[in-house]
ROKEMAR-418223 format. One line per field, with one value per residue (C-alpha): x negated, z negated, y negated. Coordinates in nm, 4 decimals, always signed. Example, Ala and Ser with C-alpha at 12.3 -4.5 7.8 and 13.67 -1.06 7.14 Angstrom:
BEGIN
c1	(-1.2300; -1.3670)
c3	(-0.7800; -0.7140)
c2	(+0.4500; +0.1060)
END
This chain:
BEGIN
c1	(+1.0434; +1.2848; +1.1576; +1.1028; +0.8605; +0.6739; +0.6506; +0.5026; +0.2396; +0.1098; +0.0164; -0.2662; -0.4271; -0.3720; -0.5350; -0.8380; -0.8998; -0.9044; -1.1349; -1.3872; -1.3758; -1.4457; -1.7190; -1.9116; -2.1483; -2.4558; -2.8041; -3.0100; -3.1461; -2.7868; -2.8078; -2.4674; -2.4548; -2.1913; -2.2102; -1.8736; -1.9685; -2.1316; -1.8065; -1.5399; -1.6629; -1.6526; -1.2790; -1.1016; -1.0261; -0.9847; -0.7800; -0.4334; -0.0622; +0.1028; +0.4844; +0.5203; +0.8293; +0.8254; +0.9059; +0.8536; +0.9518; +1.2769; +1.3771; +1.3315; +1.1338; +1.0350; +0.6999; +0.5509; +0.1872; -0.0707; -0.4333; -0.6939; -0.9728; -0.9431; -0.6101; -0.2985; +0.0663; +0.3906; +0.7070; +0.9199; +1.2660; +1.4684; +1.6976; +2.0453; +1.9439; +1.7572; +1.6728; +1.3121; +1.0355; +0.7337; +0.3865; +0.0542; -0.2679; -0.6178; -0.7922; -1.1666; -1.3614; -1.2840; -0.9068; -0.8646; -0.5822; -0.3703; -0.0786; +0.1532; +0.5388; +0.7811; +1.1568; +1.2550; +0.8995; +0.9398; +0.6795; +0.8473; +0.5804; +0.2471; +0.0951; -0.2684; -0.3467; -0.5577; -0.4884; -0.6310; -0.5567; -0.1923; -0.1042; -0.0872; -0.0752; -0.0750; +0.1148; +0.3689; +0.3940; +0.6591; +0.5829; +0.5382; +0.3240; +0.5511; +0.7007; +0.4908; +0.6120; +0.4235; +0.4191; +0.3609; +0.4006; +0.3186; +0.3029; +0.6217; +0.6792; +0.9874; +1.2217; +0.9416; +0.7283; +0.3420; +0.1636; -0.1744; -0.3104; -0.5681; -0.7550; -0.9869; -1.1418; -1.3993; -1.5245; -1.6688; -1.9058; -1.8375; -2.2060; -2.5204; -2.4574; -2.3984; -2.1635; -1.9929; -1.6467; -1.5255; -1.2644; -1.1102; -0.9293; -0.7563; -0.4949; -0.3552; -0.1175; +0.0537; +0.1340; +0.2726; -0.0078; +0.1271; +0.0540; +0.2571; +0.5994; +0.7986; +0.7915; +0.4127; +0.5002; +0.7569; +0.5389; +0.2572; +0.4972; +0.6143; +0.2571; +0.0560; +0.0843; -0.0797; +0.0895; -0.1735; -0.0012; -0.1851; -0.4917; -0.5925; -0.5075; -0.8668; -0.9132; -0.5888; -0.7242; -1.0584; -0.8669; -0.6706; -0.9783; -1.1835; -0.9045; -0.9031; -1.2778; -1.3058; -1.0388; -1.1862; -1.5370; -1.3883; -1.3835; -1.7588; -1.7650; -1.5232; -1.6782; -1.8549; -1.9361; -1.7667; -1.4412; -1.4255; -1.4577; -1.1011; -0.9679; -1.1982; -1.1514; -0.9016; -0.7235; -0.5127; -0.3599; -0.1142; -0.0311; +0.2168; +0.3777; +0.6522; +0.9566; +1.1383; +1.0631; +1.3122; +1.6413; +1.5332; +1.5056; +1.2124; +1.1797; +0.8721; +0.7719; +0.5077; +0.3922; +0.2040; +0.0067; -0.1706; -0.3716; -0.5295; -0.5760; -0.3234; -0.1588; -0.0808; -0.0567; +0.2685; +0.3960; +0.6727; +0.7777; +0.9704; +1.1537; +1.2357; +1.4404; +1.3639; +1.5391; +1.2859; +1.5420; +1.6554; +1.3132; +1.4821; +1.5042; +1.8172; +2.0581; +2.3222; +2.6080; +2.4544; +2.4962; +2.8440; +3.1803; +3.2834; +3.4187; +3.1912; +3.0722; +3.3158; +3.3169; +2.9346; +2.8797; +3.1303; +2.9248; +2.5982; +2.7032; +2.8488; +2.5066; +2.3201; +2.5036; +2.4546; +2.0701; +2.0199; +2.2503; +2.4588; +2.7572; +3.1126; +3.1056; +2.7690; +2.6901; +2.3967; +2.2459; +2.2232; +1.9862; +1.7677; +1.9464; +1.9960; +2.3143; +2.6344; +2.7205; +2.4815; +2.5190; +2.3771; +2.0211; +1.9188; +1.5929; +1.6699; +1.5431; +1.7202; +1.6863; +1.8919; +2.1384; +2.1828; +2.0528; +1.8253; +1.8417; +1.5229; +1.5137; +1.1919; +1.0605; +1.2596; +1.4917; +1.7956; +1.6534; +1.3668; +1.0140; +0.9330; +1.1902; +0.9759; +1.1140; +1.4659; +1.5876; +1.9398; +1.9984; +2.3536; +2.4246; +2.6307; +2.8768; +2.9875; +3.0477; +3.1910; +3.5031; +3.2692; +3.0136; +2.9888; +3.1533; +2.8759; +2.6098; +2.7934; +2.8000; +2.4416; +2.3225; +2.5329; +2.3867; +2.0124; +2.0334)
c3	(+1.7227; +1.4313; +1.0671; +1.0671; +1.3521; +1.1949; +0.8706; +1.0556; +1.2293; +0.8777; +0.7674; +1.0174; +0.9036; +0.5417; +0.6027; +0.7959; +0.5110; +0.2369; +0.4522; +0.5127; +0.1376; +0.0638; +0.3183; +0.2882; +0.0331; -0.0114; -0.1161; -0.3441; -0.0275; +0.1061; +0.3577; +0.4540; +0.3861; +0.4400; +0.1334; +0.0398; -0.2683; -0.4339; -0.4152; -0.4539; -0.6576; -1.0079; -0.9116; -0.8025; -1.0033; -0.7510; -1.0044; -1.0561; -1.0864; -0.9155; -0.9058; -0.6086; -0.4794; -0.1603; +0.2080; +0.4809; +0.8047; +0.7135; +0.4465; +0.0667; -0.0650; -0.3880; -0.3861; -0.6607; -0.5813; -0.7739; -0.6857; -0.8141; -0.6563; -0.3127; -0.2636; -0.2652; -0.3751; -0.4504; -0.2689; -0.1717; -0.1029; +0.0527; -0.1686; -0.1234; +0.0139; -0.2820; -0.0747; -0.1382; +0.1314; +0.0291; +0.0535; +0.0718; +0.2060; +0.1089; -0.0372; -0.0400; -0.3273; -0.1385; -0.1535; +0.2106; +0.2299; +0.4695; +0.3956; +0.5624; +0.4869; +0.5239; +0.4516; +0.4066; +0.4965; +0.8327; +0.9196; +0.9762; +0.9924; +0.8432; +0.6815; +0.6995; +0.4768; +0.1650; -0.1919; -0.3355; -0.6899; -0.7569; -0.3820; -0.1043; +0.2536; +0.5823; +0.8702; +0.9120; +1.2236; +1.3570; +1.4072; +1.7939; +1.7233; +1.9319; +1.6394; +1.4002; +1.1085; +0.8403; +0.4901; +0.1910; -0.1618; -0.5073; -0.8518; -1.0550; -1.3937; -1.5029; -1.5059; -1.4900; -1.7395; -1.7123; -1.6762; -1.6539; -1.4653; -1.6095; -1.3537; -1.3836; -1.0934; -1.1072; -0.8762; -1.0651; -0.8973; -0.9935; -0.9083; -0.8383; -0.4564; -0.2890; -0.0338; -0.3193; -0.4714; -0.6165; -0.8545; -0.8051; -1.0858; -1.0283; -1.2627; -1.2353; -1.5351; -1.5862; -1.9167; -2.0691; -2.1277; -2.4824; -2.6533; -2.9567; -2.7853; -2.8287; -2.4638; -2.4857; -2.6503; -2.4131; -2.1128; -2.2710; -2.3486; -2.0032; -1.8499; -2.0842; -2.1965; -2.5112; -2.8450; -2.9805; -2.8304; -3.0979; -2.8923; -2.6396; -2.2861; -2.1937; -2.4706; -2.3402; -1.9859; -2.1014; -2.3151; -2.0082; -1.7912; -2.0260; -2.0226; -1.6599; -1.6340; -1.8925; -1.7251; -1.4000; -1.5016; -1.6391; -1.2906; -1.2535; -1.3983; -1.1286; -0.8238; -0.5507; -0.2101; -0.0465; -0.1940; -0.0130; -0.1203; -0.0730; -0.3464; -0.6030; -0.4938; -0.7424; -0.6816; -0.9444; -0.8747; -1.0900; -0.9482; -1.1616; -0.9607; -1.0377; -0.8126; -0.9638; -1.2495; -1.2776; -1.4464; -1.7652; -1.6109; -1.5078; -1.2781; -1.2828; -1.0401; -1.1525; -0.8440; -0.9084; -0.6846; -0.7867; -0.5993; -0.7914; -0.4983; -0.2509; +0.0756; -0.0336; -0.3305; -0.5205; -0.5192; -0.7153; -0.8588; -1.1623; -1.1873; -1.5176; -1.5833; -1.8832; -2.0379; -2.1421; -2.3902; -2.5805; -2.5362; -2.4415; -2.1221; -1.9126; -1.8304; -1.5670; -1.8231; -1.9084; -1.5399; -1.4494; -1.6403; -1.7927; -1.5011; -1.2655; -1.1195; -0.8447; -0.6764; -0.7146; -0.5344; -0.2635; -0.1955; -0.2027; +0.0497; +0.2811; +0.2651; +0.3139; +0.6399; +0.7805; +0.6700; +0.8415; +1.1279; +1.0414; +1.2871; +1.1808; +1.3394; +1.1439; +0.7970; +0.5892; +0.6493; +1.0246; +0.9504; +0.6883; +0.3688; +0.1136; -0.0271; +0.1427; -0.1044; -0.2819; -0.6363; -0.8101; -0.9768; -1.3152; -1.1329; -1.0226; -1.0072; -1.0381; -0.8229; -0.8158; -0.5629; -0.6257; -0.7580; -0.5629; -0.6424; -0.5803; -0.5077; -0.5145; -0.2069; -0.1585; -0.4618; -0.2052; +0.1333; +0.3219; +0.2181; +0.5579; +0.4761; +0.1872; -0.1086; -0.0393; -0.1423; -0.1277; -0.2022; -0.3250; -0.3098; -0.6074; -0.3435; -0.2601; -0.6242; -0.7829; -0.9227; -1.1447; -1.2594; -1.6528; -1.7627; -1.9908; -1.7277; -1.4940; -1.7543; -1.8606; -1.4886; -1.4169; -1.7251; -1.6298; -1.2576)
c2	(-2.2424; -2.1346; -2.1475; -1.7839; -1.7846; -2.0599; -1.8737; -1.5579; -1.7533; -1.8941; -1.5335; -1.4556; -1.7736; -1.6845; -1.3472; -1.4934; -1.7582; -1.4722; -1.2606; -1.5508; -1.6265; -1.2689; -1.2190; -1.5528; -1.7146; -1.9329; -1.8250; -2.0479; -2.2303; -2.2925; -2.0319; -1.8780; -1.5181; -1.2334; -1.0366; -0.8858; -0.6977; -1.0019; -1.2032; -0.9393; -0.6495; -0.8231; -0.9555; -0.6327; -0.3397; -0.0509; +0.1615; -0.0197; -0.0207; -0.3106; -0.3884; -0.6312; -0.8401; -1.0279; -0.9919; -0.7624; -0.9674; -1.1268; -0.8927; -0.8896; -0.5800; -0.4279; -0.2235; -0.0101; +0.0839; +0.3014; +0.3357; +0.5992; +0.3810; +0.5392; +0.6998; +0.4935; +0.6223; +0.4893; +0.3699; +0.0622; -0.0305; -0.3106; -0.5083; -0.4083; -0.0521; +0.0881; +0.4169; +0.4748; +0.4807; +0.6954; +0.5564; +0.7368; +0.5681; +0.4476; +0.1426; +0.0348; -0.1411; -0.4733; -0.4476; -0.3500; -0.1126; +0.0931; +0.3170; +0.5314; +0.5563; +0.8185; +0.9074; +1.2676; +1.3589; +1.1798; +0.9209; +0.5873; +0.3265; +0.2022; -0.1096; -0.2641; -0.5298; -0.6952; -0.6881; -1.0232; -1.1223; -1.0716; -1.0894; -0.8333; -0.9676; -0.7839; -0.6404; -0.3501; -0.1564; +0.0642; +0.4371; +0.3866; +0.0614; -0.1461; -0.3381; -0.5543; -0.7642; -0.9634; -0.8546; -1.1121; -0.9737; -1.0960; -0.9135; -0.9863; -0.8509; -1.0636; -0.7474; -0.4733; -0.3011; -0.3654; -0.0321; +0.0963; +0.3957; +0.6344; +0.8677; +1.1836; +1.3762; +1.6431; +1.9337; +2.2139; +2.4600; +2.8403; +2.9349; +2.7613; +2.8120; +2.4955; +2.6675; +2.8720; +2.8380; +2.4917; +2.4373; +2.0724; +1.8907; +1.5712; +1.3950; +1.0454; +0.9243; +0.6103; +0.4487; +0.1248; -0.1269; -0.1999; +0.1047; +0.0091; +0.0411; +0.3523; +0.4273; +0.5023; +0.8292; +0.9112; +0.8629; +1.0793; +1.3654; +1.3482; +1.3531; +1.5608; +1.9185; +1.8420; +1.8104; +1.5751; +1.2753; +1.0490; +1.0783; +0.8185; +0.8693; +0.9109; +1.1824; +1.3586; +1.3627; +1.5059; +1.7706; +1.8945; +1.8781; +2.0874; +2.3599; +2.3711; +2.3818; +2.6744; +2.8745; +2.8332; +2.9320; +3.2523; +3.3703; +3.3762; +3.7292; +3.8578; +3.6797; +3.8345; +3.6644; +3.9673; +3.9079; +3.5709; +3.2026; +3.0754; +3.3164; +3.1798; +2.8136; +2.6520; +2.3270; +2.1351; +1.7949; +1.6055; +1.2607; +1.0339; +0.7457; +0.4908; +0.5007; +0.2212; -0.0395; -0.3099; -0.4154; -0.2387; +0.1065; +0.3012; +0.6172; +0.8155; +1.1146; +1.3626; +1.5554; +1.8684; +2.0955; +2.4030; +2.6702; +2.9727; +3.2005; +3.3602; +3.2461; +2.8907; +2.6519; +2.5690; +2.2169; +2.0596; +1.7137; +1.6274; +1.3013; +1.1226; +0.8165; +0.5915; +0.3000; +0.0200; -0.1373; +0.1806; +0.3630; +0.6949; +0.9229; +0.8702; +1.1567; +1.1736; +1.1417; +0.8044; +0.7072; +0.8824; +0.9052; +1.2209; +1.4590; +1.3097; +1.6705; +1.7363; +1.3939; +1.3549; +1.6989; +1.6200; +1.2877; +1.4869; +1.7253; +1.4623; +1.2697; +1.5989; +1.7052; +1.3417; +1.3594; +1.6829; +1.6355; +1.9478; +1.9624; +2.0256; +2.3830; +2.4509; +2.5817; +2.4736; +2.8184; +2.7241; +2.4417; +2.6282; +2.6084; +2.8922; +2.7551; +2.6682; +2.3998; +2.1832; +2.0687; +1.7900; +1.8356; +1.7343; +1.6439; +1.2899; +0.9108; +0.5824; +0.2722; -0.0632; +0.0786; +0.4496; +0.7791; +1.0238; +1.3894; +1.6003; +1.9932; +2.1833; +2.3722; +2.7035; +2.5825; +2.5292; +2.5580; +2.7527; +2.6755; +2.5257; +2.2280; +2.1304; +1.9252; +1.8200; +1.4671; +1.3260; +0.9750; +0.8699; +0.5033; +0.3534; +0.2295; +0.5637; +0.6594; +0.3557; +0.5509; +0.7857; +0.5364; +0.5207; +0.1806; +0.1087; +0.1772; -0.0726; -0.3430; -0.2967; -0.2920; -0.6086; -0.7935; -0.7047; -0.7935)
END
């Protein structure tokens, strides 16, 4: 048996040992018991941000994972690729977790595992469940910025009727643990609408929640059961997650969903890139050299046509786009290997295609990269 095979066999044993440690203990009389909460509850914080590095099968991966206590969100990428794989899933109070992953809104796989201390161990499954790979990750902040999430969720009844309309508010923000660093204010400004950024994160969340609650309760004077419940059931969700946190850069995605009546809600996401060292937001001119526009647009359109399987005799309109030539967007994120451009639903394509994301590897735009950016990236890697 080769060394890789031996390594893979070790993982099930590790998982079993951890689960046994989590599920067993002794009473005062020495009786063995299976009380998971007594052993694990004090040790596991279900609301977290973790920056993992490790292996998925034989490949090196980097994972940014955030939990609001029940739901998981985040992304990961393979070293050398940099193209993001989106994560959404769930976690329980003991650290047992599952996630589904997707690329361009298409499911590509899943993972089941356990978070214990600074480690995540589990197994990855292909979409058809025919392929299985071990996953072994550990938190690593050597080149990453330690962050902390803050979460507030509330369901507000418009009337005293238990079956009546409900307004749902949910917001997850993520901030540097060190509140003294300049990036703290930039992160607050990016994630809160309030101008009183000197307030603590918990106070800012409470302030925005109160604004939503007061606005929602104003509907009470117009509500009548005959008008229908759905039109008076509001839903607001704002989830901020980390896309990349390494080599002195940090990419943040702020995903927003809002429903205040009508046929459907509105969804959009805004991506921001920050420099940890200079404590400022990064613009495209910081990444690309002067006059980059033409070459960048050419690469974006080549990548788009490949991603959506547009044939040489087809136009973008034939596959649902509203434009015949896609230009770069100021809504972008950065990874170790490239830049991802994000377009809101119905911005450049029919609403049914959802949010459009085009990833451009640095290898395909070497000639237009900013010299200072290349030097800085090389020195941080």
